[in-house]
C-alpha positions in Angstrom: 69.8 97.9 107.8 72.8 97.3 110.0 75.5 99.7 110.5 78.8 98.9 108.7 81.3 98.8 110.8 84.8 100.5 109.9 88.1 100.1 111.3 89.9 103.3 113.2 92.8 103.4 111.1 94.0 106.6 112.7 93.9 105.1 116.3 95.6 101.9 114.5 98.4 104.2 112.7 99.2 106.1 116.1 99.4 103.0 118.2 101.6 101.6 115.4 103.3 104.7 115.9 103.6 104.5 119.5 104.8 100.9 119.4 102.2 100.0 121.7 100.0 96.8 122.2 96.3 96.5 123.2 97.2 95.1 126.2 99.9 97.8 126.8 97.8 100.7 126.3 94.9 99.5 128.2 97.5 99.0 131.4 98.7 102.6 130.5 95.7 104.2 130.7 94.6 102.1 134.0 97.6 103.5 135.8 97.6 107.1 133.9 93.7 107.3 135.3 95.0 106.8 138.7 97.6 109.8 138.8 95.2 112.5 137.6 92.8 113.2 140.0 90.1 112.0 137.9 87.8 108.6 137.9 90.2 105.7 137.9 89.6 103.2 134.5 89.3 99.6 134.1 90.1 99.2 130.7 90.8 96.2 129.2 92.4 94.7 125.6 89.0 94.1 124.7 88.0 97.5 125.2 91.2 98.6 122.8 90.5 95.8 120.7 86.9 97.3 119.8 88.1 100.7 119.9 90.6 99.5 117.1 88.2 97.7 114.7 84.8 99.8 115.0 82.7 97.5 117.6 82.7 100.3 119.9 82.1 103.5 117.9 84.0 105.5 120.2 85.0 105.6 123.9 83.6 107.7 126.8 84.9 111.1 127.4 86.9 110.0 130.2 88.4 107.2 128.9 89.4 109.9 125.2 91.2 112.2 127.7 93.0 109.5 129.2 94.0 107.4 125.8 94.9 110.9 124.3 97.3 111.4 127.2 99.2 108.2 127.2 99.6 108.2 123.1 100.7 112.0 123.2 103.3 111.1 125.7 104.6 108.1 123.8 104.5 109.7 120.0 106.2 113.2 121.7 103.5 115.4 120.2 100.3 116.9 121.1 97.1 114.3 120.0 93.5 115.8 119.5 90.6 113.7 119.1 90.6 113.6 115.3 94.1 112.5 115.2 93.0 109.1 116.8 89.9 108.9 114.9 87.4 110.7 116.8 86.5 114.4 115.2 83.2 114.5 116.5 84.0 114.3 120.3 84.3 117.1 122.1 86.3 117.4 125.6 86.1 119.7 128.6 90.1 118.9 129.3 92.4 117.9 126.5 95.4 116.8 127.0 99.1 118.3 125.8 102.7 117.6 125.7 103.1 120.8 124.5 103.6 123.9 126.4 101.1 126.7 125.9 103.1 129.4 124.2 102.4 132.8 126.3 105.0 134.9 125.1 104.7 137.2 122.4 105.8 136.4 118.7 109.3 137.2 117.5 107.7 139.7 115.3 106.5 141.9 117.9 109.5 142.0 119.9 111.9 143.1 116.8 108.9 145.8 115.9 109.1 146.9 119.6 112.7 147.2 119.5 112.9 148.8 116.3 111.0 151.8 117.5 113.4 152.6 120.0 115.8 153.4 117.2 115.8 156.8 114.9 117.6 155.8 111.6 119.3 152.6 111.8 117.9 148.9 112.4 119.5 147.5 116.0 121.5 144.2 115.3 119.0 143.1 118.2 116.2 143.3 115.8 117.9 141.2 113.1 119.2 138.9 115.3 115.3 138.3 116.4 114.1 137.9 113.0 117.3 135.5 112.2 115.7 133.8 115.4 112.3 133.8 113.9 113.7 132.3 110.7 115.1 128.9 112.5 112.1 129.0 114.4 109.7 128.6 111.3 112.1 126.5 110.0 112.3 123.9 113.2 108.5 124.1 113.4 107.8 123.7 109.7 107.2 119.8 109.4 104.7 120.1 112.5 102.7 123.0 111.6 102.5 123.0 107.8 102.6 126.1 105.5 98.7 126.7 105.9 99.8 128.3 109.3 103.0 129.5 109.0 103.0 131.0 105.4 101.3 134.1 107.2 104.3 134.2 109.6 106.8 134.4 106.6 105.1 136.9 104.9 104.9 139.3 108.0 108.3 139.2 108.4 109.5 139.2 104.8 107.3 142.8 104.2 108.8 144.1 108.1 112.3 143.4 106.4 111.2 145.4 103.4 110.0 148.5 105.3 113.7 148.3 107.1 115.4 147.8 103.6 113.4 151.2 102.3 115.0 153.3 105.6 118.6 154.2 105.7 120.8 151.6 107.0 124.8 150.8 107.5 126.2 148.9 104.6 126.5 145.5 107.2 122.9 146.1 108.4 121.7 146.1 104.7 123.8 143.1 104.0 122.1 141.4 106.9 118.3 142.8 106.2 119.3 141.7 102.1 120.0 138.1 103.6 116.9 137.6 105.1 114.6 139.2 102.6 116.0 136.5 100.2 115.8 133.4 102.9 111.8 134.8 103.9 111.2 134.7 100.1 112.9 131.8 99.4 110.7 130.2 102.1 107.0 131.6 100.7 108.6 129.8 97.5 109.1 126.3 99.3 105.9 126.2 101.0 104.1 127.6 97.8 105.1 124.2 95.8 104.0 122.5 98.9 100.5 123.9 98.8 101.0 123.2 94.9 100.6 127.1 93.7 103.1 126.6 91.6 103.1 130.2 90.1 103.4 131.7 93.7 106.5 129.3 93.9 108.0 130.4 90.6 107.5 134.3 91.8 108.7 134.2 95.3 112.0 132.5 94.2 112.5 135.0 91.2 112.3 137.5 94.0 114.3 135.5 96.5 117.0 134.7 93.7 116.9 138.3 92.8 118.0 139.6 96.1 120.1 136.8 96.5 122.4 138.0 93.5 122.8 141.5 94.9 124.6 140.5 97.8 126.4 137.8 95.9 125.2 135.3 98.3 126.5 132.0 96.2 125.0 129.7 98.8 121.5 131.2 99.5 121.6 131.2 95.6 122.6 127.7 95.2 119.3 127.3 97.8 117.1 128.9 95.9 117.7 127.2 92.8 117.0 123.9 94.3 114.0 124.9 95.6 113.1 126.3 92.1 114.5 122.9 90.9 112.0 121.2 93.3 109.2 123.2 92.0 110.0 122.0 88.3 110.0 118.3 89.7 106.3 118.6 91.0 105.2 120.5 88.1 106.7 117.4 85.8 109.0 119.5 84.2 112.2 117.2 84.4 114.5 118.5 82.3 114.2 122.4 83.9 114.5 120.4 87.1 117.7 119.2 86.0 119.2 122.1 84.5 118.3 124.3 87.6 119.8 121.9 90.0 122.8 121.6 87.7 122.5 125.6 87.7 123.0 125.5 91.4 125.5 123.4 91.9 127.9 126.1 89.9 127.2 128.5 93.0 128.1 125.5 95.5 129.8 122.4 93.7 131.2 121.4 96.7 129.6 122.8 99.7 127.0 121.8 102.5 124.0 123.1 99.7 125.5 120.6 96.9 123.9 117.4 99.0 120.3 118.8 98.5 121.1 119.8 95.1 122.5 116.2 94.0 119.8 113.9 95.9 116.5 116.4 96.0 117.0 117.9 92.7 119.4 116.3 90.6 119.0 112.6 91.0 115.5 112.9 91.3 114.5 113.9 88.1 117.0 112.2 86.4 115.1 109.1 87.6 112.0 110.3 85.9 113.6 110.4 82.7 115.4 107.1 83.3 118.6 107.9 83.2 119.9 105.5 85.8 123.9 106.2 85.4 122.9 110.0 86.3 121.3 108.8 89.5 124.1 106.3 90.3 126.8 109.5 90.0 124.4 111.9 91.6 123.7 110.0 94.5 127.6 108.8 94.8 128.5 112.3 95.0 126.0 113.1 97.6 127.0 110.6 99.7 130.2 111.4 99.2 130.0 114.8 100.3 127.8 113.7 103.2 130.8 112.2 104.3 133.6 115.1 104.0 131.1 117.6 105.2 129.5 118.3 109.1 126.2 117.1 108.2 123.6 117.1 111.0 122.3 113.9 113.1 119.1 112.1 112.2 116.8 113.4 109.6 117.2 116.9 109.3 114.5 119.3 108.4 113.1 119.3 104.6 113.0 123.2 104.8 116.6 124.1 105.9 119.4 126.5 105.0 121.7 124.2 106.7 123.1 120.8 104.7 120.8 117.9 104.6 121.6 114.7 107.1 122.3 111.4 105.6 119.0 110.1 107.0 117.2 113.1 104.3 119.6 112.0 101.5 118.9 108.6 101.6 115.3 109.4 101.5 115.6 111.4 98.3 117.6 108.5 97.0 114.8 105.8 97.3 112.9 108.1 95.6 115.1 108.8 92.7 115.9 104.6 92.5 111.7 104.1 92.4 111.8 106.4 89.6 114.2 104.6 87.4 112.8 101.2 88.2 115.9 100.1 90.9 113.4 98.7 93.2 116.0 96.8 95.4 117.7 99.8 96.1 114.9 101.9 97.1 114.2 99.4 99.3 117.5 99.6 101.0 117.5 103.0 100.9 114.3 103.3 102.5 114.6 100.8 105.1 118.0 102.1 106.1 115.8 105.5 106.9 112.7 104.0 108.3 113.6 103.9 111.8 114.7 107.7 111.8 112.0 109.0 109.8 109.8 107.2 112.4 111.5 108.7 115.4 111.1 112.7 113.9 108.4 114.9 113.5 107.9 115.0 110.1 104.5 113.3 109.1 105.4 114.2 105.5 108.6 112.3 105.9 107.0 109.2 107.3 104.4 109.1 104.8 106.9 109.8 101.2 109.0 107.0 103.0 106.1 104.5 103.4 104.6 105.4 100.0 108.2 104.9 98.1 108.5 101.4 99.8 105.1 100.4 99.5 105.4 101.1 95.3 108.7 99.5 95.5 106.8 96.4 97.1 104.3 96.3 94.5 106.8 96.9 91.6 109.2 94.3 92.3 109.4 90.8 90.8 107.5 89.1 93.6 105.1 92.1 94.6 104.1 91.9 98.5 100.7 93.8 97.6 99.0 93.1 101.4 102.3 94.8 103.0 102.2 97.5 100.1 98.7 98.6 100.9 99.3 99.0 104.3 102.0 101.0 104.2 100.3 103.2 101.8 97.0 103.4 104.0 99.2 104.6 106.9 101.1 107.4 104.8 97.7 108.6 104.2 96.3 108.5 107.9 99.6 110.0 109.0 99.3 113.5 106.1 95.4 113.9 106.6 95.7 116.9 108.9 98.5 118.5 107.2 98.6 117.3 103.7 101.8 118.5 100.9 101.5 118.1 97.0 104.5 115.7 97.5 102.1 113.1 99.4 99.5 114.1 97.1 101.4 112.9 94.3 103.0 109.9 95.9 99.6 108.5 97.0 98.3 108.7 93.5 101.2 107.3 91.8 101.3 104.4 94.1 97.3 103.9 93.5 98.1 103.4 90.0 100.5 101.1 90.6 98.1 98.9 92.2 95.4 98.9 89.8 97.2 95.8 87.8 96.5 93.8 90.8 92.6 91.8 91.4 93.0 91.9 95.1 90.5 93.5 97.7 93.8 95.4 99.6 94.4 97.3 96.5 90.7 98.1 95.6 90.4 99.2 99.1 93.2 101.4 99.1 91.8 102.9 96.3 88.5 104.3 97.9 90.5 105.0 100.8 92.6 107.2 98.5 89.4 108.6 96.7 87.7 110.0 100.3 91.4 111.0 101.2 91.8 113.3 98.0 88.5 114.9 98.7 89.0 115.9 102.1 92.4 117.3 101.7 92.2 118.9 97.9 91.7 122.5 99.0 95.8 121.9 100.7 97.6 119.9 98.2 95.6 119.9 94.7 98.1 121.8 92.1 97.6 125.2 90.4 98.7 125.5 87.3 101.1 127.7 86.3 100.6 131.0 84.1 
């Protein structure tokens, strides 16, 4: 029986992300192979085409090493054989664009500094923990909750130990703020893993600690995270109420942009309240004009204000839920290039899924293009799946089932296979 040839979707997706053609990749591989002291390659566009369509099961080890080096340079991140569709390939030399970390973790440095003190925690220790929090926020969308949650837990426990010692009041204030942030981060990460019970417990702890020091902006952030949790639990009334409560702590501050777009607008969209969606998004846009917001796509897990691109991505989701597919496409296309330039594979997946769902629900559906975007979204997130991608991928799958088209059927088969592979990381556990 002849073996069925399957296209290499991962390689196709990475090449599209890198914006490189078959000819372009072949030429770059030839050039790169002449610069690294290895065997020169004679790769052609025909070879690349065969790798993509599956005619050639996988390249040789030398070709794979050079292909990974070229593609890693183009997408500005470290790629493994599995990232381009060859999970069983083992290489003696794997190219990297990342600097190998040879230094100690911030936690170890902080612990050593603390041992030098007697009673009071040195301010430098708290500075390092502050840095560690910012570092984890910056790494989160590259490494994901499974890898980073243990680091946050270690930091949280260390802060708890320090709180129990005798400290100056100003140091206790910083320790409580760090404790609330770390518990809040664990709540956010638990939502991404579908662990809603843990998310709610961590949020409750975080809000209690933040309340002790009357940290209004931090309390607003925590309520936003609780709203985020309720949204993915499907409890949209509670999501709205929590977002509105958060706005009382920061009505016109930086946290209001997140509360309005991620919390209020998306939940109101699910409830069919389009006037509420318009009002929330309009207010968030006004604040984004008035406040100093970052450029590009701000991290999803951040204590800083949302950028306009992050706001717009949430607006696309809110309008999709409310059935305004024109505005979904407008906001989705507005941030597409910024999302593709970012490190966030989740944002690439989510924006594509929103656009894809709008395309199949529009008055003139474009099923073929929509399914192509949906398949790309799954491929991008396969190695770091989170709950939100899981949910929206299945919502898009449900939207395609009314179409008697081979593309739609193929997507749902692909979705079932993908779902099995990522089940342990993104399927929700019921809250108790």
